[in-house]
N, C-alpha and C positions, 0 to 999 in steps of 0.2 A: 515473562508477559506478567503482565496484572490484570488478572479477571474484574472486572466491574460488574460482574451480572450477579444481580443478587434479589433474593428473593423467592426463586424458584422452590415450588412452579404457584402461580400465582393462581388464584379462583379469579376468576375477570366475573361472575358472573352469581357469586353467592352476595348478594344485596338481600336483607329482606325487604318482602313487600314488591319487589323490583316486577314489573309485566314483564309476559315472555317478548314481547316486542324488547324490551329494551333490554334485557337480558342477551339474547340473538346481537345485538348491535353492538353490546359490551365488548362478546364472547371472539366476535368477528374481529372488532379493534384490536383485542390481546392476540389474536394468531396473526395479526398485520406484521403487530412487533414482534409476536416469535420469527414468523422467513424474513424481518428485516437483520436480526441478531443472525442467524442462521447461516444468511446470505454474508453476513462480513465475515464467520470463521471459514465457511467454505471458501471464499477470497483470500483468505490466509493459506488456507492448506495448497489450493494452485499455483501460486504463488509461493508457495517455499521453497522451489531451486531457483529463482531467479536472485542474481548476486545485489545485494546492497536493499534488497525489496526490505519497506518497513513493515511487518505487520498493523492492523487495525484492530482496537479495542473497543469493543460495545458498553456504552454505560447507561441501564436502563434507568428514565425518571420515575417519576412517584406519578400513578393516576393511570396506569399503562394502557389500560382499558376505556379511556377516554382518548386516550392520542393514538395510539394505534402504530403505523410506520416511525412518527413523528418523538414515538418516546425512548426510540432507540438513538443515542449520539453517537458517530462513530469518533473515534481518537484517533490519532497516529504512535504507533509505540519508539521512541525514537534514541530507544538505546542499541548502542553500534553491535554491530553482529558479529560472531570469529572471524578472525582476521587469515586469512588463508594464502602460503605461499603459493603458486602456481608456476614459476618459474620461468612464464611469457614474459617478456617485459612492455608487450603492449596492454597488458593488465595494470589495471592501478585501482587500489584501494584507498579510500580515508578513513585513516584507522581513528579520527573522533569525529566529533559533530562536523554539519558541514553537507553541501552539496554543489556535485558541480553544474555547472549552465549551460545547456546544451541547445541549440537553436535546430528547430523540427525542420526536416530536408524539405516538407512538404507547403507546411502553413508558415514558417517562420518564426513559430511562439516560442517565447524561451520558457525552456523546461525545466524543472531543478532533479536529480537523479544521483545518487549513492550509485550507480551498475557502474563500473570502471572497465567494462570489456570495450577495447578502443581498436581502431585496427585505421591506418591513412588508405586514403581513397586514390584514385588513377590521377584524380587534381591536387594531391598532396594535401589536401584536408584532413585533419585529424577528428573522426567523426568515429560516432556510436556504433559498435559492429553490429547489434540489433537492426537500428533502424536507420543508419546513414547518419541520424541531426549529427549538427556539428558544434563541436567544443569548442566553448568561448576563450577570451584573452580575460584578463581582469579590463580592459577599456570595453568590453563586447563584442570584442572581432573574432573572424573563426580566423582559427589556430590553421597556420598553412607551412608547410614547410616548399619552398624553393627548388628541390629534391626530394625526391620519394625515396624513402631510404630503402635500400635493396637487405640490409641485414641492420633491422631494428634494436638487437638486443649491441654490437657494436657500432650503432652509429647515433644511438640516439641516450641520452641520458634527461633524467627526470630527477627534480630536486625533491627534499619533501614541502618545500615552498611553494611545487607547483611547478617552478623553472622550469623550460625545455630547452637543451640544448642540442644542438645536431653536428655530429665531427664530418667535418669533408674528408674521404679520404683522399681525394688527389692534393687537395693543399693541406690535409693533415691539421685542420686546424680548427675548434669547436667554435659553433657560433651561435647564437640568441633565438631560437624560434618567438617564444613567446612564456605567457608564464597561466598556466590554468585558475580560471575563475571560479572559485572554491567560496559561496557565497553561505548564510544563512537562510531560516525556512522563509524570513522577511524580504530577503534579498539582498537584504546590507552584505557587505563585503565581510568577510573571517582574514581575519589581521593576520593568524599566524596557522594556516592552513596544516595539518601532517596527512603528506600525500606519501603512499608507498607501494612505487615500478615493483611487476612479479608478484603481485598479491592484487585478491579480489576478498570482499567483504562475504560470506555467505548471507541471509536472511536473519532476518532476529525471530524471526517464527518458531515457536515449537510445536513441535506438530502432536505429540502424548496431550497438552496441556488444551492444543483447541481440540484434540476429538473426545477430549473428556466435557470440556467445556458445551460441543452440541449435543448432549446426553439429556441432562434435563430439561435442554429448550424444547428437545425433540420431544419429551414424555410428555412436556406440559403444551404443547401444541395440538398431540393426540387427545389429550383430557380435554384440551378446549373444542374442540373438531366433535368427539363425541355428545359435548353438555351442547352443543349446537343444535346437534341431530334433535338428543332428547328435547330441547324448547323449542324447535321446529316442527317435531310430532305435537305436540302439547298445543304450541298456538293453532295447528290445523284442525285438530280435534275439538278447539274451543272455537272456532271462526262453524264450523259444520255443526255445533250444540246450538249457537247463535241462528245458526239459518232455520233449522229444525223449527227453534220456539217461535218465527214470525210465520 
């Protein structure tokens, strides 16, 4: 993962002639940017074990002390994670770029995911194991088996292009069920998807880099916090002196 957090540490208040109040404002905004960056890295760490999860990267803008949380832009790392064979035939992985289209079971919203942990529910729909969301076909229709497979390994075959076929053990013939909808991030159809049955994609998060990236951000946050306390104390003394003068 490429990290774009540059210029650590940032002394947000080292401005000649700046007032204590201005310095406190700038330091507070810088701390807000620190917290946003830490949030992004912490999110990556907590989602490390989720198949298909794509880590987020933080890009710091200039003038962070004036922008606060808006000084941190969030980008998605689209590199494909490690493709791991599981031997579980309901597991699917996209070995190249692209996303499965899944319809949220509660809201009906269409979501994109690279998590290929699937199950067939009792109604025969192919769903995401974690949320129950429905996998869609190329026409935007929920993928449904007319007969719920009792042995997914022997009865269901998913080709590399996402085509699903079901072998009826009684009839002894395979019938097409549908074709997985695989799209690009903008929702446009991916013409030549690469689907692997019996595999999962690990997240593309690299824990060592995430923990390493957190160190300078935390140090800067602490430095800014200490400077804020100094400025606050200085401002308090200034107010007290003005009160005495009056």
